[in-house]
LORO-568486 format. One record per residue (C-alpha): residue number from 1; x negated, y, z. Coordinates in nm, 4 decimals. Layout:
REM residues N
NUM / X / Y / Z
...
END
This chain:
REM residues 447
1 / -0.3666 / -1.4638 / -10.0108
2 / -0.1159 / -1.1787 / -9.9702
3 / -0.1820 / -1.0322 / -10.3143
4 / -0.0844 / -1.3574 / -10.4866
5 / 0.2274 / -1.3892 / -10.2715
6 / 0.3304 / -1.0299 / -10.3415
7 / 0.2711 / -1.0666 / -10.7146
8 / 0.5015 / -1.3679 / -10.7149
9 / 0.7657 / -1.1847 / -10.5104
10 / 0.7605 / -0.8791 / -10.7340
11 / 0.7744 / -1.0837 / -11.0520
12 / 1.0784 / -1.2720 / -10.9220
13 / 1.2719 / -0.9929 / -10.7496
14 / 1.1384 / -0.6658 / -10.8952
15 / 1.0287 / -0.7413 / -11.2530
16 / 1.0182 / -0.3738 / -11.3561
17 / 0.7922 / -0.2892 / -11.0637
18 / 0.5800 / -0.5955 / -11.1378
19 / 0.5247 / -0.4732 / -11.4933
20 / 0.4237 / -0.1222 / -11.3845
21 / 0.1882 / -0.2677 / -11.1209
22 / 0.0226 / -0.5139 / -11.3622
23 / -0.2721 / -0.2907 / -11.4379
24 / -0.3395 / -0.2511 / -11.0646
25 / -0.3639 / -0.6228 / -10.9896
26 / -0.7034 / -0.6590 / -11.1493
27 / -0.9003 / -0.4108 / -10.9423
28 / -0.9730 / -0.3853 / -10.5757
29 / -0.8942 / -0.0211 / -10.5216
30 / -1.1651 / 0.2238 / -10.4240
31 / -1.3179 / 0.1082 / -10.0992
32 / -1.4991 / 0.4381 / -10.0662
33 / -1.1695 / 0.6265 / -10.0533
34 / -0.9653 / 0.4114 / -9.8188
35 / -0.9921 / 0.1428 / -9.5563
36 / -0.7530 / -0.0656 / -9.3491
37 / -0.7934 / -0.0157 / -8.9748
38 / -0.6196 / -0.1803 / -8.6780
39 / -0.4094 / 0.0450 / -8.4554
40 / -0.3722 / 0.0263 / -8.0772
41 / -0.0771 / -0.2108 / -8.1265
42 / -0.2754 / -0.4355 / -8.3604
43 / -0.0793 / -0.3395 / -8.6713
44 / -0.2812 / -0.1995 / -8.9620
45 / -0.2877 / 0.1592 / -9.0844
46 / -0.4533 / 0.3139 / -9.3884
47 / -0.7348 / 0.5658 / -9.3567
48 / -0.7798 / 0.7499 / -9.6835
49 / -1.0297 / 1.0102 / -9.8002
50 / -0.9046 / 1.2907 / -10.0220
51 / -1.0863 / 1.6146 / -10.1061
52 / -1.3307 / 1.5715 / -9.8167
53 / -1.0404 / 1.5211 / -9.5768
54 / -0.9576 / 1.2051 / -9.3844
55 / -0.5878 / 1.1225 / -9.3678
56 / -0.4175 / 0.8424 / -9.1786
57 / -0.1069 / 0.7275 / -9.3645
58 / 0.0411 / 0.5886 / -9.0420
59 / -0.0230 / 0.6478 / -8.6737
60 / -0.3521 / 0.5211 / -8.5322
61 / -0.1679 / 0.4261 / -8.2141
62 / 0.1848 / 0.2964 / -8.2752
63 / 0.2978 / 0.3015 / -8.6399
64 / 0.6284 / 0.1296 / -8.5595
65 / 0.7269 / 0.3950 / -8.3077
66 / 0.6240 / 0.6696 / -8.5492
67 / 0.8313 / 0.5034 / -8.8229
68 / 1.1394 / 0.4868 / -8.5993
69 / 1.1140 / 0.8585 / -8.5225
70 / 1.0754 / 0.9310 / -8.8949
71 / 1.3781 / 0.7194 / -8.9871
72 / 1.6031 / 0.8654 / -8.7185
73 / 1.5092 / 1.2189 / -8.8219
74 / 1.5963 / 1.1558 / -9.1868
75 / 1.8969 / 0.9231 / -9.1716
76 / 2.2450 / 1.0679 / -9.2178
77 / 2.5485 / 0.8434 / -9.2061
78 / 2.7141 / 1.0164 / -9.5031
79 / 2.4109 / 0.9755 / -9.7323
80 / 2.4084 / 0.6476 / -9.9231
81 / 2.0967 / 0.6878 / -10.1389
82 / 1.7487 / 0.7803 / -10.0163
83 / 1.4681 / 0.8781 / -10.2511
84 / 1.1561 / 0.8321 / -10.0409
85 / 0.8163 / 0.9495 / -10.1544
86 / 0.5488 / 0.7351 / -9.9929
87 / 0.5040 / 0.3586 / -9.9981
88 / 0.2424 / 0.3374 / -9.7258
89 / 0.2571 / 0.0038 / -9.5484
90 / 0.6390 / 0.0255 / -9.5478
91 / 0.6880 / 0.0787 / -9.1724
92 / 0.9024 / 0.3881 / -9.2344
93 / 1.1072 / 0.2129 / -9.5040
94 / 1.1826 / -0.0853 / -9.2828
95 / 1.2773 / 0.1491 / -8.9972
96 / 1.5242 / 0.3291 / -9.2253
97 / 1.6787 / 0.0000 / -9.3354
98 / 1.6982 / -0.1157 / -8.9735
99 / 1.9315 / 0.1769 / -8.9045
100 / 2.1546 / 0.0983 / -9.2026
101 / 2.0893 / -0.2020 / -9.4251
102 / 2.3573 / -0.0980 / -9.6760
103 / 2.1801 / 0.2129 / -9.8047
104 / 2.0043 / 0.2300 / -10.1412
105 / 1.6344 / 0.3216 / -10.1191
106 / 1.4075 / 0.4276 / -10.4044
107 / 1.0417 / 0.4256 / -10.2983
108 / 0.8127 / 0.6445 / -10.5089
109 / 0.4339 / 0.6136 / -10.4969
110 / 0.1648 / 0.7613 / -10.7218
111 / -0.1557 / 0.6796 / -10.5325
112 / -0.3023 / 0.3573 / -10.6683
113 / -0.5173 / 0.3036 / -10.3597
114 / -0.2101 / 0.3018 / -10.1358
115 / -0.0323 / 0.0611 / -10.3691
116 / -0.3367 / -0.1633 / -10.3628
117 / -0.3563 / -0.1402 / -9.9821
118 / 0.0080 / -0.2459 / -9.9501
119 / -0.0200 / -0.5322 / -10.1985
120 / -0.3237 / -0.6757 / -10.0215
121 / -0.2325 / -0.6216 / -9.6575
122 / 0.1405 / -0.6639 / -9.5969
123 / 0.4012 / -0.9244 / -9.6822
124 / 0.6571 / -0.7707 / -9.9187
125 / 0.9087 / -1.0545 / -9.8782
126 / 1.1880 / -0.8618 / -9.7048
127 / 1.1514 / -0.5507 / -9.9219
128 / 1.1143 / -0.7317 / -10.2550
129 / 1.4175 / -0.9514 / -10.1914
130 / 1.6360 / -0.6558 / -10.0913
131 / 1.8529 / -0.5655 / -10.3906
132 / 1.9057 / -0.2175 / -10.2458
133 / 1.5360 / -0.1300 / -10.2642
134 / 1.3403 / -0.0214 / -10.5722
135 / 0.9727 / 0.0708 / -10.5960
136 / 0.8899 / 0.3305 / -10.8610
137 / 0.5468 / 0.3864 / -11.0156
138 / 0.4363 / 0.5056 / -11.3579
139 / 0.0825 / 0.5502 / -11.4858
140 / 0.2020 / 0.8217 / -11.7250
141 / 0.2360 / 1.1469 / -11.5240
142 / 0.4820 / 1.3070 / -11.7666
143 / 0.7105 / 1.0030 / -11.7743
144 / 0.6796 / 0.9688 / -11.3965
145 / 0.8034 / 1.3251 / -11.3390
146 / 1.0975 / 1.2671 / -11.5738
147 / 1.1851 / 0.9473 / -11.3899
148 / 1.1763 / 1.1197 / -11.0511
149 / 1.3801 / 1.4098 / -11.1869
150 / 1.6513 / 1.1647 / -11.2904
151 / 1.6544 / 1.0122 / -10.9429
152 / 1.6941 / 1.3549 / -10.7825
153 / 2.0173 / 1.4039 / -10.9772
154 / 2.1864 / 1.1059 / -10.8114
155 / 2.5001 / 1.2165 / -10.6289
156 / 2.5097 / 1.1838 / -10.2509
157 / 2.1351 / 1.1300 / -10.2295
158 / 1.8581 / 1.2699 / -10.0123
159 / 1.4924 / 1.3290 / -10.0889
160 / 1.2728 / 1.2147 / -9.8001
161 / 0.9043 / 1.3028 / -9.8045
162 / 0.6566 / 1.0950 / -9.6057
163 / 0.4154 / 1.3840 / -9.5531
164 / 0.0870 / 1.1905 / -9.5144
165 / 0.1672 / 1.0238 / -9.8474
166 / 0.2444 / 1.3588 / -10.0110
167 / -0.0945 / 1.4876 / -9.8941
168 / -0.2723 / 1.2207 / -10.0979
169 / -0.0840 / 1.2584 / -10.4258
170 / -0.3668 / 1.2427 / -10.6847
171 / -0.4460 / 1.5572 / -10.8815
172 / -0.3366 / 1.3903 / -11.2055
173 / 0.0133 / 1.3708 / -11.0540
174 / 0.0204 / 1.7270 / -10.9165
175 / 0.3401 / 1.7920 / -11.1149
176 / 0.5133 / 1.5518 / -10.8758
177 / 0.4084 / 1.7676 / -10.5824
178 / 0.5348 / 2.0767 / -10.7631
179 / 0.8611 / 1.9010 / -10.8436
180 / 0.9157 / 1.8281 / -10.4752
181 / 0.8375 / 2.1896 / -10.3869
182 / 1.0962 / 2.3131 / -10.6356
183 / 1.3567 / 2.0679 / -10.5135
184 / 1.3074 / 2.1718 / -10.1517
185 / 1.3202 / 2.5412 / -10.2396
186 / 1.6549 / 2.4893 / -10.4131
187 / 1.7913 / 2.2627 / -10.1407
188 / 1.6883 / 2.4981 / -9.8618
189 / 1.8501 / 2.7890 / -10.0420
190 / 2.1752 / 2.5980 / -10.0930
191 / 2.1808 / 2.4694 / -9.7356
192 / 2.1121 / 2.8175 / -9.5996
193 / 2.3869 / 2.9863 / -9.8008
194 / 2.6361 / 2.7031 / -9.8529
195 / 2.9234 / 2.8588 / -9.6553
196 / 2.8587 / 3.2004 / -9.8068
197 / 2.8552 / 3.0551 / -10.1585
198 / 3.1887 / 2.8839 / -10.0983
199 / 3.3410 / 3.2053 / -9.9638
200 / 3.2123 / 3.4054 / -10.2605
201 / 3.3400 / 3.1454 / -10.5060
202 / 3.6908 / 3.1536 / -10.3575
203 / 3.7070 / 3.5311 / -10.4062
204 / 3.5353 / 3.5485 / -10.7439
205 / 3.7660 / 3.3054 / -10.9249
206 / 4.0512 / 3.5491 / -10.8624
207 / 3.8670 / 3.8565 / -10.9835
208 / 3.7214 / 3.8113 / -11.3333
209 / 3.8243 / 3.8642 / -11.6936
210 / 3.6785 / 3.5544 / -11.8547
211 / 3.4038 / 3.2960 / -11.8734
212 / 3.0693 / 3.4207 / -12.0041
213 / 3.0822 / 3.2219 / -12.3312
214 / 3.3610 / 3.4495 / -12.4555
215 / 3.0882 / 3.7074 / -12.5151
216 / 2.9398 / 3.4783 / -12.7788
217 / 3.2061 / 3.5872 / -13.0266
218 / 3.0464 / 3.9313 / -13.0624
219 / 2.6886 / 3.8570 / -12.9582
220 / 2.6140 / 3.5341 / -13.1468
221 / 2.2842 / 3.4929 / -13.3310
222 / 2.1383 / 3.8279 / -13.2268
223 / 1.7950 / 3.8913 / -13.0760
224 / 1.8191 / 3.8958 / -12.6968
225 / 1.5773 / 4.0930 / -12.4827
226 / 1.5931 / 3.9366 / -12.1364
227 / 1.4703 / 4.2130 / -11.9086
228 / 1.3497 / 4.1228 / -11.5605
229 / 1.2015 / 4.3527 / -11.2980
230 / 0.8454 / 4.2217 / -11.2821
231 / 0.5658 / 4.4755 / -11.2281
232 / 0.4800 / 4.4881 / -11.5997
233 / 0.8204 / 4.6400 / -11.6789
234 / 0.6655 / 4.9749 / -11.5867
235 / 0.4394 / 4.9463 / -11.8943
236 / 0.6982 / 4.9212 / -12.1696
237 / 1.0553 / 4.9746 / -12.0486
238 / 1.0885 / 5.3007 / -12.2485
239 / 1.0316 / 5.1163 / -12.5749
240 / 1.3578 / 4.9258 / -12.5370
241 / 1.5441 / 5.2380 / -12.6494
242 / 1.4239 / 5.1461 / -13.0008
243 / 1.6210 / 4.8199 / -13.0098
244 / 1.9461 / 4.9594 / -12.8753
245 / 2.2310 / 4.8807 / -13.1138
246 / 2.0186 / 4.6313 / -13.3071
247 / 1.9999 / 4.3571 / -13.0462
248 / 2.1290 / 4.2602 / -12.7036
249 / 1.9512 / 4.3945 / -12.3974
250 / 2.0384 / 4.1530 / -12.1184
251 / 1.9115 / 4.2910 / -11.7877
252 / 1.8966 / 4.1188 / -11.4530
253 / 2.0466 / 4.3291 / -11.1753
254 / 1.7124 / 4.4408 / -11.0332
255 / 1.6047 / 4.5821 / -11.3702
256 / 1.9137 / 4.7990 / -11.4247
257 / 1.8004 / 5.1081 / -11.2307
258 / 1.4489 / 5.1169 / -11.3834
259 / 1.6057 / 5.0959 / -11.7308
260 / 1.8651 / 5.3649 / -11.6678
261 / 1.5954 / 5.5987 / -11.5368
262 / 1.4312 / 5.5992 / -11.8812
263 / 1.7581 / 5.6245 / -12.0726
264 / 1.7995 / 5.2582 / -12.1644
265 / 2.1541 / 5.1305 / -12.1127
266 / 2.1655 / 4.7486 / -12.1148
267 / 2.4303 / 4.5642 / -12.3147
268 / 2.4816 / 4.3008 / -12.0456
269 / 2.3943 / 4.2651 / -11.6785
270 / 2.3391 / 3.9348 / -11.4975
271 / 2.3590 / 3.9036 / -11.1181
272 / 2.3504 / 3.5758 / -10.9261
273 / 2.2542 / 3.6206 / -10.5592
274 / 2.5149 / 3.5232 / -10.2952
275 / 2.3717 / 3.7574 / -10.0302
276 / 2.5208 / 4.1043 / -9.9724
277 / 2.1784 / 4.2622 / -10.0197
278 / 2.2247 / 4.2125 / -10.3942
279 / 2.4781 / 4.4968 / -10.3973
280 / 2.1869 / 4.7417 / -10.3675
281 / 2.1034 / 4.6650 / -10.7293
282 / 2.4078 / 4.8554 / -10.8570
283 / 2.4565 / 5.0993 / -10.5698
284 / 2.5207 / 5.4534 / -10.6928
285 / 2.5503 / 5.3458 / -11.0557
286 / 2.8600 / 5.4289 / -11.2606
287 / 2.8528 / 5.2174 / -11.5760
288 / 3.1120 / 4.9955 / -11.7393
289 / 2.9112 / 4.7591 / -11.9595
290 / 2.9999 / 4.3877 / -11.9321
291 / 2.8578 / 4.2073 / -11.6313
292 / 2.8028 / 3.8324 / -11.5912
293 / 2.7872 / 3.6972 / -11.2387
294 / 2.7301 / 3.3476 / -11.1109
295 / 3.0466 / 3.1996 / -10.9624
296 / 2.8857 / 3.2098 / -10.6165
297 / 2.7451 / 3.5620 / -10.6528
298 / 2.8246 / 3.8020 / -10.3704
299 / 3.1960 / 3.8767 / -10.3944
300 / 3.1492 / 4.2526 / -10.3535
301 / 2.9847 / 4.2779 / -10.6949
302 / 3.3060 / 4.1809 / -10.8750
303 / 3.5236 / 4.3680 / -10.6263
304 / 3.3502 / 4.6992 / -10.6887
305 / 3.2366 / 4.6783 / -11.0502
306 / 3.4356 / 4.8923 / -11.2964
307 / 3.3382 / 4.7244 / -11.6226
308 / 3.4467 / 4.3973 / -11.7815
309 / 3.3634 / 4.1064 / -11.5515
310 / 3.2576 / 3.7616 / -11.6695
311 / 3.1659 / 3.4570 / -11.4617
312 / 2.9132 / 3.1825 / -11.5326
313 / 3.0038 / 2.8555 / -11.3621
314 / 2.6991 / 2.6531 / -11.2652
315 / 2.6117 / 2.2873 / -11.2504
316 / 2.4991 / 2.1663 / -10.9096
317 / 2.7825 / 2.3423 / -10.7256
318 / 3.0766 / 2.0992 / -10.7175
319 / 3.3503 / 2.3632 / -10.6850
320 / 3.2180 / 2.5458 / -10.9919
321 / 3.1825 / 2.2248 / -11.1911
322 / 3.5392 / 2.1192 / -11.1126
323 / 3.6885 / 2.4625 / -11.1836
324 / 3.5043 / 2.4855 / -11.5170
325 / 3.6134 / 2.1348 / -11.6137
326 / 3.9797 / 2.2128 / -11.5457
327 / 3.9679 / 2.5416 / -11.7358
328 / 3.7522 / 2.4146 / -12.0212
329 / 3.4714 / 2.6599 / -11.9472
330 / 3.1047 / 2.6070 / -12.0227
331 / 2.8631 / 2.5575 / -11.7353
332 / 2.5041 / 2.6731 / -11.7052
333 / 2.1911 / 2.5502 / -11.5305
334 / 2.0706 / 2.8234 / -11.2971
335 / 1.7095 / 2.7226 / -11.2327
336 / 1.7169 / 2.8904 / -10.8932
337 / 1.6761 / 3.2555 / -10.9917
338 / 1.8561 / 3.5293 / -11.1801
339 / 1.5910 / 3.5250 / -11.4560
340 / 1.6290 / 3.1518 / -11.5142
341 / 2.0080 / 3.1815 / -11.5126
342 / 1.9852 / 3.4690 / -11.7618
343 / 1.7791 / 3.2504 / -11.9938
344 / 2.0339 / 2.9699 / -11.9877
345 / 2.3143 / 3.2184 / -12.0464
346 / 2.1324 / 3.3653 / -12.3485
347 / 2.0722 / 3.0199 / -12.4933
348 / 2.4387 / 2.9319 / -12.4470
349 / 2.5355 / 3.2557 / -12.6242
350 / 2.3323 / 3.1382 / -12.9264
351 / 2.0656 / 3.4050 / -12.8909
352 / 1.7819 / 3.3886 / -13.1443
353 / 1.5122 / 3.4975 / -13.0954
354 / 1.4762 / 3.5479 / -12.7206
355 / 1.2232 / 3.8048 / -12.6031
356 / 1.1083 / 3.8250 / -12.2412
357 / 1.0333 / 4.1685 / -12.0968
358 / 0.9260 / 4.2254 / -11.7359
359 / 0.9026 / 3.8498 / -11.6861
360 / 0.5706 / 3.8407 / -11.4986
361 / 0.6483 / 3.5403 / -11.2778
362 / 0.3369 / 3.6484 / -11.0898
363 / 0.1993 / 3.9407 / -10.8907
364 / 0.0428 / 4.1413 / -11.1718
365 / -0.1905 / 4.4101 / -11.0334
366 / -0.0999 / 4.2877 / -10.6832
367 / 0.2576 / 4.4140 / -10.7188
368 / 0.5806 / 4.2228 / -10.6613
369 / 0.8232 / 4.4173 / -10.8831
370 / 0.8549 / 4.7224 / -11.1034
371 / 0.8167 / 5.0452 / -10.9041
372 / 1.1708 / 5.1783 / -10.9160
373 / 1.3277 / 4.8687 / -10.7612
374 / 1.4588 / 4.7957 / -10.4151
375 / 1.2169 / 4.5039 / -10.3696
376 / 0.8918 / 4.6704 / -10.4803
377 / 0.5923 / 4.6020 / -10.2585
378 / 0.2175 / 4.5710 / -10.2908
379 / 0.0728 / 4.2287 / -10.2198
380 / -0.1958 / 4.2462 / -9.9528
381 / -0.2596 / 3.8809 / -9.8745
382 / -0.3271 / 3.6060 / -10.1298
383 / -0.3700 / 3.3309 / -9.8727
384 / -0.0394 / 3.1564 / -9.9465
385 / -0.0473 / 3.2278 / -10.3208
386 / -0.1386 / 3.0034 / -10.6120
387 / -0.3867 / 3.1028 / -10.8874
388 / -0.2611 / 3.0440 / -11.2429
389 / -0.3510 / 3.1572 / -11.5953
390 / -0.2143 / 3.4893 / -11.7175
391 / -0.1374 / 3.5870 / -12.0775
392 / -0.5069 / 3.6655 / -12.1321
393 / -0.6278 / 3.3383 / -11.9774
394 / -0.7456 / 3.5261 / -11.6699
395 / -0.6439 / 3.4444 / -11.3132
396 / -0.3257 / 3.5907 / -11.1693
397 / -0.1599 / 3.4932 / -10.8430
398 / 0.1922 / 3.3672 / -10.7946
399 / 0.4112 / 3.2234 / -10.5196
400 / 0.5632 / 2.8764 / -10.4913
401 / 0.9038 / 3.0187 / -10.5802
402 / 0.7839 / 3.2101 / -10.8841
403 / 0.5803 / 2.9134 / -11.0005
404 / 0.8873 / 2.6904 / -10.9806
405 / 1.0779 / 2.9407 / -11.1973
406 / 0.7907 / 2.9456 / -11.4462
407 / 0.7993 / 2.5681 / -11.4765
408 / 1.1778 / 2.5702 / -11.5125
409 / 1.1617 / 2.8291 / -11.7905
410 / 0.8912 / 2.6338 / -11.9735
411 / 1.0940 / 2.3130 / -11.9509
412 / 1.4087 / 2.4916 / -12.0694
413 / 1.2247 / 2.6437 / -12.3654
414 / 1.0907 / 2.3002 / -12.4600
415 / 1.4491 / 2.1761 / -12.5034
416 / 1.5253 / 2.4316 / -12.7759
417 / 1.3689 / 2.3514 / -13.1125
418 / 1.5593 / 2.6075 / -13.3203
419 / 1.5101 / 2.9189 / -13.1069
420 / 1.2010 / 3.1399 / -13.1191
421 / 1.0750 / 3.2668 / -12.7839
422 / 0.8485 / 3.5696 / -12.7432
423 / 0.6793 / 3.7000 / -12.4307
424 / 0.6581 / 4.0793 / -12.4567
425 / 0.5985 / 4.1277 / -12.0851
426 / 0.2384 / 4.2430 / -12.1453
427 / 0.1245 / 4.0883 / -11.8202
428 / 0.1884 / 3.8096 / -11.5746
429 / 0.1873 / 3.4340 / -11.6127
430 / 0.1361 / 3.2615 / -11.9438
431 / 0.4700 / 3.1037 / -12.0384
432 / 0.4193 / 2.7868 / -12.2399
433 / 0.6386 / 2.7755 / -12.5502
434 / 0.6400 / 3.1519 / -12.6080
435 / 0.4519 / 3.3652 / -12.8582
436 / 0.2664 / 3.6412 / -12.6763
437 / 0.3111 / 3.9912 / -12.8172
438 / 0.3299 / 4.3505 / -12.7062
439 / 0.6799 / 4.4947 / -12.7059
440 / 0.5713 / 4.7796 / -12.9331
441 / 0.4256 / 4.5377 / -13.1886
442 / 0.7320 / 4.3124 / -13.1802
443 / 0.9617 / 4.6077 / -13.2436
444 / 0.7459 / 4.7388 / -13.5309
445 / 0.7456 / 4.4002 / -13.7046
446 / 1.1101 / 4.3063 / -13.6482
447 / 1.3035 / 4.6321 / -13.6363
END
């Protein structure tokens, strides 16, 4: 019986996997959700039912040929570690190893029915005995996400998604799907702008006054209002005049013009985007307050800005990491957006408390941004959007990108036990870990 053979193989060669699979050995999977079917070549495939949809994990015709195409499309000779989501019946894994047997492969699977199908229908001998292959499963969704996150940080690695397997990630593990979305958003952005980021970095390191943490000398331990340009900024931006001189107003570039129009001069500006379009954020503005830019920010920002210029060197960009290490500078985690970078900067400057303003992270009132911004538009189509809870536990819609920033912010907040976080946006997504307040009320109580 294949199950007995595979249990023995896993216990001998993959004891950690054996232990995580133990609870699955005793049941037969859900026969109503999946079945094993022969393909045209005689090899088996898995037919699985999910949310009233029928999904074939491998081709109904020639799974080996399909696996070869998959492997060839994803293999790169300079990548030594592959993090593959999708166990399936291992055709695609074996095809990848047939191209290069020296690579390291981590196989991630969260669907118990697929694991059961593999254990009962294929011989795991070659995979189990391969010291370069690991199979990862965890019945605890939170721990599973943390484990995958650690894998994604491996240097010189590539995330490979077996799409039929991704389609059948169980709802209890939806955070895994979101994690993959976030990773691909970041990777696509880096791949798209890699040359531009390098060019910007080369210019920026010769045109700045200091690393951002130098600001901590004067700004340590003060309340920080992180002002973003979400649509709710239109509701309360004027009230920030009441905290001027008593706190730090840290504005992302997009929020600068809306603030200046109501007489609020920020104390700090943060800009991160490598694209030249970002220059519109400060176009026509003559101010000389300190600015913090990401090391890969568009080079024209530092070239043209008249005030004191600071740089934040980020993890995840090797040139920035190396430069910061040599100079003894701090590094920040960017989170993929200017708002997330601003949060990490504020935390590193020992801000306490931190108050979010204009941080909707959603399309409040079907709007993308505050009105007086370059990017303002009204949202007409919700088809590609995701419904989430707003600050009043009602439904508000957000995009994949904004949702990934929301999750990043929530995770970053969770790491800080000694900082108070307030959400004074007065709209938008509910941010876990923050105390919801109106800006007016917060100012009355604390100033």
